[in-house]
PyMOL CGO cylinders between C-alpha atoms (Angstrom):
from pymol import cmd
from pymol.cgo import CYLINDER

trace = [
    CYLINDER, -5.74, 90.90, 78.30, -3.95, 93.22, 76.21, 0.3, 1, 1, 1, 1, 1, 1,
    CYLINDER, -3.95, 93.22, 76.21, -3.53, 95.54, 79.12, 0.3, 1, 1, 1, 1, 1, 1,
    CYLINDER, -3.53, 95.54, 79.12, -2.39, 92.76, 81.38, 0.3, 1, 1, 1, 1, 1, 1,
    CYLINDER, -2.39, 92.76, 81.38, 0.11, 91.78, 78.82, 0.3, 1, 1, 1, 1, 1, 1,
    CYLINDER, 0.11, 91.78, 78.82, 1.42, 95.31, 78.69, 0.3, 1, 1, 1, 1, 1, 1,
    CYLINDER, 1.42, 95.31, 78.69, 1.63, 95.62, 82.44, 0.3, 1, 1, 1, 1, 1, 1,
    CYLINDER, 1.63, 95.62, 82.44, 3.25, 92.20, 82.64, 0.3, 1, 1, 1, 1, 1, 1,
    CYLINDER, 3.25, 92.20, 82.64, 5.52, 93.19, 79.89, 0.3, 1, 1, 1, 1, 1, 1,
    CYLINDER, 5.52, 93.19, 79.89, 6.44, 96.41, 81.70, 0.3, 1, 1, 1, 1, 1, 1,
    CYLINDER, 6.44, 96.41, 81.70, 7.05, 94.43, 84.85, 0.3, 1, 1, 1, 1, 1, 1,
    CYLINDER, 7.05, 94.43, 84.85, 9.22, 92.03, 82.92, 0.3, 1, 1, 1, 1, 1, 1,
    CYLINDER, 9.22, 92.03, 82.92, 11.06, 95.00, 81.41, 0.3, 1, 1, 1, 1, 1, 1,
    CYLINDER, 11.06, 95.00, 81.41, 11.55, 96.48, 84.88, 0.3, 1, 1, 1, 1, 1, 1,
    CYLINDER, 11.55, 96.48, 84.88, 12.68, 93.12, 86.21, 0.3, 1, 1, 1, 1, 1, 1,
    CYLINDER, 12.68, 93.12, 86.21, 14.98, 92.70, 83.25, 0.3, 1, 1, 1, 1, 1, 1,
    CYLINDER, 14.98, 92.70, 83.25, 16.26, 96.25, 83.67, 0.3, 1, 1, 1, 1, 1, 1,
    CYLINDER, 16.26, 96.25, 83.67, 16.74, 95.67, 87.42, 0.3, 1, 1, 1, 1, 1, 1,
    CYLINDER, 16.74, 95.67, 87.42, 18.45, 92.35, 86.73, 0.3, 1, 1, 1, 1, 1, 1,
    CYLINDER, 18.45, 92.35, 86.73, 20.75, 94.06, 84.21, 0.3, 1, 1, 1, 1, 1, 1,
    CYLINDER, 20.75, 94.06, 84.21, 21.54, 96.82, 86.73, 0.3, 1, 1, 1, 1, 1, 1,
    CYLINDER, 21.54, 96.82, 86.73, 22.19, 94.20, 89.43, 0.3, 1, 1, 1, 1, 1, 1,
    CYLINDER, 22.19, 94.20, 89.43, 24.34, 92.22, 87.00, 0.3, 1, 1, 1, 1, 1, 1,
    CYLINDER, 24.34, 92.22, 87.00, 26.24, 95.41, 86.10, 0.3, 1, 1, 1, 1, 1, 1,
    CYLINDER, 26.24, 95.41, 86.10, 26.67, 96.24, 89.79, 0.3, 1, 1, 1, 1, 1, 1,
    CYLINDER, 26.67, 96.24, 89.79, 27.82, 92.65, 90.44, 0.3, 1, 1, 1, 1, 1, 1,
    CYLINDER, 27.82, 92.65, 90.44, 30.25, 92.83, 87.52, 0.3, 1, 1, 1, 1, 1, 1,
    CYLINDER, 30.25, 92.83, 87.52, 31.55, 96.18, 88.81, 0.3, 1, 1, 1, 1, 1, 1,
    CYLINDER, 31.55, 96.18, 88.81, 31.90, 94.72, 92.32, 0.3, 1, 1, 1, 1, 1, 1,
    CYLINDER, 31.90, 94.72, 92.32, 33.66, 91.63, 90.99, 0.3, 1, 1, 1, 1, 1, 1,
    CYLINDER, 33.66, 91.63, 90.99, 35.89, 93.80, 88.77, 0.3, 1, 1, 1, 1, 1, 1,
    CYLINDER, 35.89, 93.80, 88.77, 36.77, 96.01, 91.75, 0.3, 1, 1, 1, 1, 1, 1,
    CYLINDER, 36.77, 96.01, 91.75, 37.51, 92.93, 93.91, 0.3, 1, 1, 1, 1, 1, 1,
    CYLINDER, 37.51, 92.93, 93.91, 39.67, 91.53, 91.10, 0.3, 1, 1, 1, 1, 1, 1,
    CYLINDER, 39.67, 91.53, 91.10, 41.52, 94.83, 90.76, 0.3, 1, 1, 1, 1, 1, 1,
    CYLINDER, 41.52, 94.83, 90.76, 41.96, 95.02, 94.54, 0.3, 1, 1, 1, 1, 1, 1,
    CYLINDER, 41.96, 95.02, 94.54, 43.31, 91.44, 94.62, 0.3, 1, 1, 1, 1, 1, 1,
    CYLINDER, 43.31, 91.44, 94.62, 45.68, 92.30, 91.76, 0.3, 1, 1, 1, 1, 1, 1,
    CYLINDER, 45.68, 92.30, 91.76, 46.76, 95.50, 93.52, 0.3, 1, 1, 1, 1, 1, 1,
    CYLINDER, 46.76, 95.50, 93.52, 47.34, 93.60, 96.78, 0.3, 1, 1, 1, 1, 1, 1,
    CYLINDER, 47.34, 93.60, 96.78, 49.19, 90.85, 94.90, 0.3, 1, 1, 1, 1, 1, 1,
    CYLINDER, 49.19, 90.85, 94.90, 51.35, 93.47, 93.19, 0.3, 1, 1, 1, 1, 1, 1,
    CYLINDER, 51.35, 93.47, 93.19, 52.08, 95.14, 96.56, 0.3, 1, 1, 1, 1, 1, 1,
    CYLINDER, 52.08, 95.14, 96.56, 52.90, 91.73, 98.03, 0.3, 1, 1, 1, 1, 1, 1,
    CYLINDER, 52.90, 91.73, 98.03, 55.25, 90.95, 95.12, 0.3, 1, 1, 1, 1, 1, 1,
    CYLINDER, 55.25, 90.95, 95.12, 56.90, 94.37, 95.42, 0.3, 1, 1, 1, 1, 1, 1,
    CYLINDER, 56.90, 94.37, 95.42, 57.35, 93.83, 99.15, 0.3, 1, 1, 1, 1, 1, 1,
    CYLINDER, 57.35, 93.83, 99.15, 58.85, 90.38, 98.54, 0.3, 1, 1, 1, 1, 1, 1,
    CYLINDER, 58.85, 90.38, 98.54, 61.16, 91.84, 95.87, 0.3, 1, 1, 1, 1, 1, 1,
    CYLINDER, 61.16, 91.84, 95.87, 62.31, 94.57, 98.26, 0.3, 1, 1, 1, 1, 1, 1,
    CYLINDER, 62.31, 94.57, 98.26, 62.89, 91.96, 100.96, 0.3, 1, 1, 1, 1, 1, 1,
    CYLINDER, 62.89, 91.96, 100.96, 64.87, 89.80, 98.49, 0.3, 1, 1, 1, 1, 1, 1,
    CYLINDER, 64.87, 89.80, 98.49, 66.93, 92.84, 97.46, 0.3, 1, 1, 1, 1, 1, 1,
    CYLINDER, 66.93, 92.84, 97.46, 67.52, 93.79, 101.11, 0.3, 1, 1, 1, 1, 1, 1,
    CYLINDER, 67.52, 93.79, 101.11, 68.46, 90.19, 101.94, 0.3, 1, 1, 1, 1, 1, 1,
    CYLINDER, 68.46, 90.19, 101.94, 70.81, 90.04, 98.96, 0.3, 1, 1, 1, 1, 1, 1,
    CYLINDER, 70.81, 90.04, 98.96, 72.36, 93.36, 99.97, 0.3, 1, 1, 1, 1, 1, 1,
    CYLINDER, 72.36, 93.36, 99.97, 72.86, 92.11, 103.56, 0.3, 1, 1, 1, 1, 1, 1,
    CYLINDER, 72.86, 92.11, 103.56, 74.44, 88.90, 102.24, 0.3, 1, 1, 1, 1, 1, 1,
    CYLINDER, 74.44, 88.90, 102.24, 76.74, 90.89, 99.95, 0.3, 1, 1, 1, 1, 1, 1,
    CYLINDER, 76.74, 90.89, 99.95, 77.76, 93.20, 102.79, 0.3, 1, 1, 1, 1, 1, 1,
    CYLINDER, 77.76, 93.20, 102.79, 78.37, 90.19, 105.06, 0.3, 1, 1, 1, 1, 1, 1,
    CYLINDER, 78.37, 90.19, 105.06, 80.44, 88.55, 102.33, 0.3, 1, 1, 1, 1, 1, 1,
    CYLINDER, 80.44, 88.55, 102.33, 82.37, 91.79, 101.85, 0.3, 1, 1, 1, 1, 1, 1,
    CYLINDER, 82.37, 91.79, 101.85, 83.04, 92.09, 105.60, 0.3, 1, 1, 1, 1, 1, 1,
    CYLINDER, 83.04, 92.09, 105.60, 84.09, 88.45, 105.71, 0.3, 1, 1, 1, 1, 1, 1,
    CYLINDER, 84.09, 88.45, 105.71, 86.44, 88.98, 102.76, 0.3, 1, 1, 1, 1, 1, 1,
    CYLINDER, 86.44, 88.98, 102.76, 87.91, 92.05, 104.47, 0.3, 1, 1, 1, 1, 1, 1,
    CYLINDER, 87.91, 92.05, 104.47, 88.38, 90.13, 107.71, 0.3, 1, 1, 1, 1, 1, 1,
    CYLINDER, 88.38, 90.13, 107.71, 89.95, 87.24, 105.80, 0.3, 1, 1, 1, 1, 1, 1,
    CYLINDER, 89.95, 87.24, 105.80, 92.26, 89.68, 103.98, 0.3, 1, 1, 1, 1, 1, 1,
    CYLINDER, 92.26, 89.68, 103.98, 93.24, 91.30, 107.30, 0.3, 1, 1, 1, 1, 1, 1,
    CYLINDER, 93.24, 91.30, 107.30, 93.87, 87.88, 108.85, 0.3, 1, 1, 1, 1, 1, 1,
    CYLINDER, 93.87, 87.88, 108.85, 95.98, 86.86, 105.84, 0.3, 1, 1, 1, 1, 1, 1,
    CYLINDER, 95.98, 86.86, 105.84, 97.91, 90.13, 105.98, 0.3, 1, 1, 1, 1, 1, 1,
    CYLINDER, 97.91, 90.13, 105.98, 98.48, 89.66, 109.71, 0.3, 1, 1, 1, 1, 1, 1,
    CYLINDER, 98.48, 89.66, 109.71, 99.61, 86.07, 109.15, 0.3, 1, 1, 1, 1, 1, 1,
    CYLINDER, 99.61, 86.07, 109.15, 102.00, 87.24, 106.40, 0.3, 1, 1, 1, 1, 1, 1,
    CYLINDER, 102.00, 87.24, 106.40, 103.30, 90.00, 108.67, 0.3, 1, 1, 1, 1, 1, 1,
    CYLINDER, 103.30, 90.00, 108.67, 103.83, 87.54, 111.52, 0.3, 1, 1, 1, 1, 1, 1,
    CYLINDER, 103.83, 87.54, 111.52, 105.54, 85.11, 109.14, 0.3, 1, 1, 1, 1, 1, 1,
    CYLINDER, 105.54, 85.11, 109.14, 107.77, 87.92, 107.88, 0.3, 1, 1, 1, 1, 1, 1,
    CYLINDER, 107.77, 87.92, 107.88, 108.58, 88.90, 111.48, 0.3, 1, 1, 1, 1, 1, 1,
    CYLINDER, 108.58, 88.90, 111.48, 109.43, 85.27, 112.29, 0.3, 1, 1, 1, 1, 1, 1,
    CYLINDER, 109.43, 85.27, 112.29, 111.60, 85.07, 109.17, 0.3, 1, 1, 1, 1, 1, 1,
    CYLINDER, 111.60, 85.07, 109.17, 113.33, 88.34, 110.08, 0.3, 1, 1, 1, 1, 1, 1,
    CYLINDER, 113.33, 88.34, 110.08, 113.95, 87.05, 113.61, 0.3, 1, 1, 1, 1, 1, 1,
    CYLINDER, 113.95, 87.05, 113.61, 115.30, 83.76, 112.22, 0.3, 1, 1, 1, 1, 1, 1,
    CYLINDER, 115.30, 83.76, 112.22, 117.52, 85.65, 109.77, 0.3, 1, 1, 1, 1, 1, 1,
    CYLINDER, 117.52, 85.65, 109.77, 118.76, 87.98, 112.52, 0.3, 1, 1, 1, 1, 1, 1,
    CYLINDER, 118.76, 87.98, 112.52, 119.50, 84.98, 114.75, 0.3, 1, 1, 1, 1, 1, 1,
    CYLINDER, 119.50, 84.98, 114.75, 121.25, 83.23, 111.86, 0.3, 1, 1, 1, 1, 1, 1,
    CYLINDER, 121.25, 83.23, 111.86, 123.30, 86.35, 111.07, 0.3, 1, 1, 1, 1, 1, 1,
    CYLINDER, 123.30, 86.35, 111.07, 124.15, 86.84, 114.74, 0.3, 1, 1, 1, 1, 1, 1,
    CYLINDER, 124.15, 86.84, 114.74, 125.25, 83.21, 115.04, 0.3, 1, 1, 1, 1, 1, 1,
    CYLINDER, 125.25, 83.21, 115.04, 127.23, 83.56, 111.82, 0.3, 1, 1, 1, 1, 1, 1,
    CYLINDER, 127.23, 83.56, 111.82, 128.86, 86.76, 113.08, 0.3, 1, 1, 1, 1, 1, 1,
    CYLINDER, 128.86, 86.76, 113.08, 129.76, 85.06, 116.36, 0.3, 1, 1, 1, 1, 1, 1,
    CYLINDER, 129.76, 85.06, 116.36, 131.14, 82.07, 114.49, 0.3, 1, 1, 1, 1, 1, 1,
    CYLINDER, 131.14, 82.07, 114.49, 133.11, 84.37, 112.18, 0.3, 1, 1, 1, 1, 1, 1,
    CYLINDER, 133.11, 84.37, 112.18, 134.41, 86.31, 115.17, 0.3, 1, 1, 1, 1, 1, 1,
    CYLINDER, 134.41, 86.31, 115.17, 135.44, 83.09, 116.90, 0.3, 1, 1, 1, 1, 1, 1,
    CYLINDER, 135.44, 83.09, 116.90, 137.18, 81.90, 113.71, 0.3, 1, 1, 1, 1, 1, 1,
    CYLINDER, 137.18, 81.90, 113.71, 138.89, 85.27, 113.33, 0.3, 1, 1, 1, 1, 1, 1,
    CYLINDER, 138.89, 85.27, 113.33, 140.04, 85.23, 116.92, 0.3, 1, 1, 1, 1, 1, 1,
    CYLINDER, 140.04, 85.23, 116.92, 141.19, 81.66, 116.54, 0.3, 1, 1, 1, 1, 1, 1,
    CYLINDER, 141.19, 81.66, 116.54, 143.14, 82.59, 113.40, 0.3, 1, 1, 1, 1, 1, 1,
    CYLINDER, 143.14, 82.59, 113.40, 145.01, 85.53, 114.91, 0.3, 1, 1, 1, 1, 1, 1,
    CYLINDER, 145.01, 85.53, 114.91, 145.53, 83.90, 118.29, 0.3, 1, 1, 1, 1, 1, 1,
    CYLINDER, 145.53, 83.90, 118.29, 146.76, 80.59, 116.89, 0.3, 1, 1, 1, 1, 1, 1,
    CYLINDER, 146.76, 80.59, 116.89, 150.50, 80.64, 116.93, 0.3, 1, 1, 1, 1, 1, 1,
    CYLINDER, 150.50, 80.64, 116.93, 150.55, 84.22, 118.29, 0.3, 1, 1, 1, 1, 1, 1,
    CYLINDER, 150.55, 84.22, 118.29, 152.84, 84.55, 121.25, 0.3, 1, 1, 1, 1, 1, 1,
    CYLINDER, 152.84, 84.55, 121.25, 151.08, 85.49, 124.45, 0.3, 1, 1, 1, 1, 1, 1,
    CYLINDER, 151.08, 85.49, 124.45, 153.03, 86.45, 127.53, 0.3, 1, 1, 1, 1, 1, 1,
    CYLINDER, 153.03, 86.45, 127.53, 152.05, 85.05, 130.93, 0.3, 1, 1, 1, 1, 1, 1,
    CYLINDER, 152.05, 85.05, 130.93, 149.78, 87.45, 132.78, 0.3, 1, 1, 1, 1, 1, 1,
    CYLINDER, 149.78, 87.45, 132.78, 148.82, 89.23, 129.52, 0.3, 1, 1, 1, 1, 1, 1,
    CYLINDER, 148.82, 89.23, 129.52, 145.55, 88.95, 127.58, 0.3, 1, 1, 1, 1, 1, 1,
    CYLINDER, 145.55, 88.95, 127.58, 145.45, 86.60, 124.61, 0.3, 1, 1, 1, 1, 1, 1,
    CYLINDER, 145.45, 86.60, 124.61, 147.29, 88.09, 121.67, 0.3, 1, 1, 1, 1, 1, 1,
    CYLINDER, 147.29, 88.09, 121.67, 149.37, 90.44, 123.84, 0.3, 1, 1, 1, 1, 1, 1,
    CYLINDER, 149.37, 90.44, 123.84, 153.04, 89.99, 124.38, 0.3, 1, 1, 1, 1, 1, 1,
    CYLINDER, 153.04, 89.99, 124.38, 155.39, 91.65, 126.85, 0.3, 1, 1, 1, 1, 1, 1,
    CYLINDER, 155.39, 91.65, 126.85, 158.87, 91.67, 125.34, 0.3, 1, 1, 1, 1, 1, 1,
    CYLINDER, 158.87, 91.67, 125.34, 162.12, 93.01, 126.74, 0.3, 1, 1, 1, 1, 1, 1,
    CYLINDER, 162.12, 93.01, 126.74, 163.94, 95.39, 124.43, 0.3, 1, 1, 1, 1, 1, 1,
    CYLINDER, 163.94, 95.39, 124.43, 167.61, 94.50, 125.15, 0.3, 1, 1, 1, 1, 1, 1,
    CYLINDER, 167.61, 94.50, 125.15, 168.96, 97.65, 123.54, 0.3, 1, 1, 1, 1, 1, 1,
    CYLINDER, 168.96, 97.65, 123.54, 167.02, 99.98, 125.85, 0.3, 1, 1, 1, 1, 1, 1,
    CYLINDER, 167.02, 99.98, 125.85, 166.41, 97.61, 128.74, 0.3, 1, 1, 1, 1, 1, 1,
    CYLINDER, 166.41, 97.61, 128.74, 162.65, 98.44, 128.72, 0.3, 1, 1, 1, 1, 1, 1,
    CYLINDER, 162.65, 98.44, 128.72, 159.60, 96.34, 128.04, 0.3, 1, 1, 1, 1, 1, 1,
    CYLINDER, 159.60, 96.34, 128.04, 157.49, 96.73, 124.90, 0.3, 1, 1, 1, 1, 1, 1,
    CYLINDER, 157.49, 96.73, 124.90, 153.84, 95.71, 124.87, 0.3, 1, 1, 1, 1, 1, 1,
    CYLINDER, 153.84, 95.71, 124.87, 152.72, 94.21, 121.54, 0.3, 1, 1, 1, 1, 1, 1,
    CYLINDER, 152.72, 94.21, 121.54, 149.06, 93.76, 120.50, 0.3, 1, 1, 1, 1, 1, 1,
    CYLINDER, 149.06, 93.76, 120.50, 149.34, 91.03, 117.85, 0.3, 1, 1, 1, 1, 1, 1,
    CYLINDER, 149.34, 91.03, 117.85, 145.72, 91.48, 116.77, 0.3, 1, 1, 1, 1, 1, 1,
    CYLINDER, 145.72, 91.48, 116.77, 146.49, 94.99, 115.47, 0.3, 1, 1, 1, 1, 1, 1,
    CYLINDER, 146.49, 94.99, 115.47, 150.26, 94.84, 115.22, 0.3, 1, 1, 1, 1, 1, 1,
    CYLINDER, 150.26, 94.84, 115.22, 150.58, 97.88, 117.53, 0.3, 1, 1, 1, 1, 1, 1,
    CYLINDER, 150.58, 97.88, 117.53, 153.60, 98.23, 119.83, 0.3, 1, 1, 1, 1, 1, 1,
    CYLINDER, 153.60, 98.23, 119.83, 153.34, 100.23, 123.06, 0.3, 1, 1, 1, 1, 1, 1,
    CYLINDER, 153.34, 100.23, 123.06, 156.10, 101.39, 125.40, 0.3, 1, 1, 1, 1, 1, 1,
    CYLINDER, 156.10, 101.39, 125.40, 153.57, 101.48, 128.24, 0.3, 1, 1, 1, 1, 1, 1,
    CYLINDER, 153.57, 101.48, 128.24, 150.55, 99.18, 128.55, 0.3, 1, 1, 1, 1, 1, 1,
    CYLINDER, 150.55, 99.18, 128.55, 147.54, 100.98, 127.01, 0.3, 1, 1, 1, 1, 1, 1,
    CYLINDER, 147.54, 100.98, 127.01, 145.16, 102.62, 129.49, 0.3, 1, 1, 1, 1, 1, 1,
    CYLINDER, 145.16, 102.62, 129.49, 142.36, 100.35, 128.24, 0.3, 1, 1, 1, 1, 1, 1,
    CYLINDER, 142.36, 100.35, 128.24, 144.17, 97.44, 129.91, 0.3, 1, 1, 1, 1, 1, 1,
    CYLINDER, 144.17, 97.44, 129.91, 144.40, 99.22, 133.28, 0.3, 1, 1, 1, 1, 1, 1,
    CYLINDER, 144.40, 99.22, 133.28, 141.75, 98.64, 135.91, 0.3, 1, 1, 1, 1, 1, 1,
    CYLINDER, 141.75, 98.64, 135.91, 143.76, 100.38, 138.59, 0.3, 1, 1, 1, 1, 1, 1,
    CYLINDER, 143.76, 100.38, 138.59, 147.49, 101.01, 139.04, 0.3, 1, 1, 1, 1, 1, 1,
    CYLINDER, 147.49, 101.01, 139.04, 149.36, 97.76, 139.08, 0.3, 1, 1, 1, 1, 1, 1,
    CYLINDER, 149.36, 97.76, 139.08, 146.65, 95.80, 137.24, 0.3, 1, 1, 1, 1, 1, 1,
    CYLINDER, 146.65, 95.80, 137.24, 145.72, 95.15, 133.60, 0.3, 1, 1, 1, 1, 1, 1,
    CYLINDER, 145.72, 95.15, 133.60, 142.11, 94.95, 132.41, 0.3, 1, 1, 1, 1, 1, 1,
    CYLINDER, 142.11, 94.95, 132.41, 141.12, 92.95, 129.35, 0.3, 1, 1, 1, 1, 1, 1,
    CYLINDER, 141.12, 92.95, 129.35, 137.52, 92.00, 128.50, 0.3, 1, 1, 1, 1, 1, 1,
    CYLINDER, 137.52, 92.00, 128.50, 136.48, 92.38, 132.10, 0.3, 1, 1, 1, 1, 1, 1,
    CYLINDER, 136.48, 92.38, 132.10, 139.26, 90.04, 133.36, 0.3, 1, 1, 1, 1, 1, 1,
    CYLINDER, 139.26, 90.04, 133.36, 141.82, 91.54, 135.72, 0.3, 1, 1, 1, 1, 1, 1,
    CYLINDER, 141.82, 91.54, 135.72, 145.39, 90.44, 135.33, 0.3, 1, 1, 1, 1, 1, 1,
    CYLINDER, 145.39, 90.44, 135.33, 148.33, 91.42, 137.60, 0.3, 1, 1, 1, 1, 1, 1,
    CYLINDER, 148.33, 91.42, 137.60, 150.94, 93.69, 136.15, 0.3, 1, 1, 1, 1, 1, 1,
    CYLINDER, 150.94, 93.69, 136.15, 154.47, 92.55, 136.57, 0.3, 1, 1, 1, 1, 1, 1,
    CYLINDER, 154.47, 92.55, 136.57, 156.51, 94.95, 138.64, 0.3, 1, 1, 1, 1, 1, 1,
    CYLINDER, 156.51, 94.95, 138.64, 159.92, 95.90, 137.33, 0.3, 1, 1, 1, 1, 1, 1,
    CYLINDER, 159.92, 95.90, 137.33, 162.86, 95.55, 139.62, 0.3, 1, 1, 1, 1, 1, 1,
    CYLINDER, 162.86, 95.55, 139.62, 165.13, 98.53, 139.32, 0.3, 1, 1, 1, 1, 1, 1,
    CYLINDER, 165.13, 98.53, 139.32, 168.77, 97.89, 139.93, 0.3, 1, 1, 1, 1, 1, 1,
    CYLINDER, 168.77, 97.89, 139.93, 171.01, 100.85, 140.47, 0.3, 1, 1, 1, 1, 1, 1,
]
cmd.load_cgo(trace, "trace")
């Protein structure tokens, strides 16, 4: 029996050794699977992180473009408002200038003698010492011995602001 015990013992040793080798192989396999799972998990996390970073970057770029568009729209609105204000101011100044001009004309034409057939503010006056007519522009205080050319449209007519007026013909007595 001693021999049987030794051969049984050897078999048990071989079985134990084989079991230990199988256990070691199984541990190595499990360790490799664990490492592979961890590697894959790490790759997955890195991929997700890259995707989050890319998504964040896209959102930031979109926000930046939106802010630029908003700034352009605001600048355009301000420019349009400024243009409207300039147009209003120009219209106001033009109306004021027209009103001032009308007041000015009313001031110098009020009480200013105007001869029949002459533009407003012009007077045709006979100079008794010379027997000739003088033409007086009361707006400037200028006296002419002949009607200024600017009043002529054609011989025998006066022109003032686009309105034609007949020139009085002198009767010569000899």
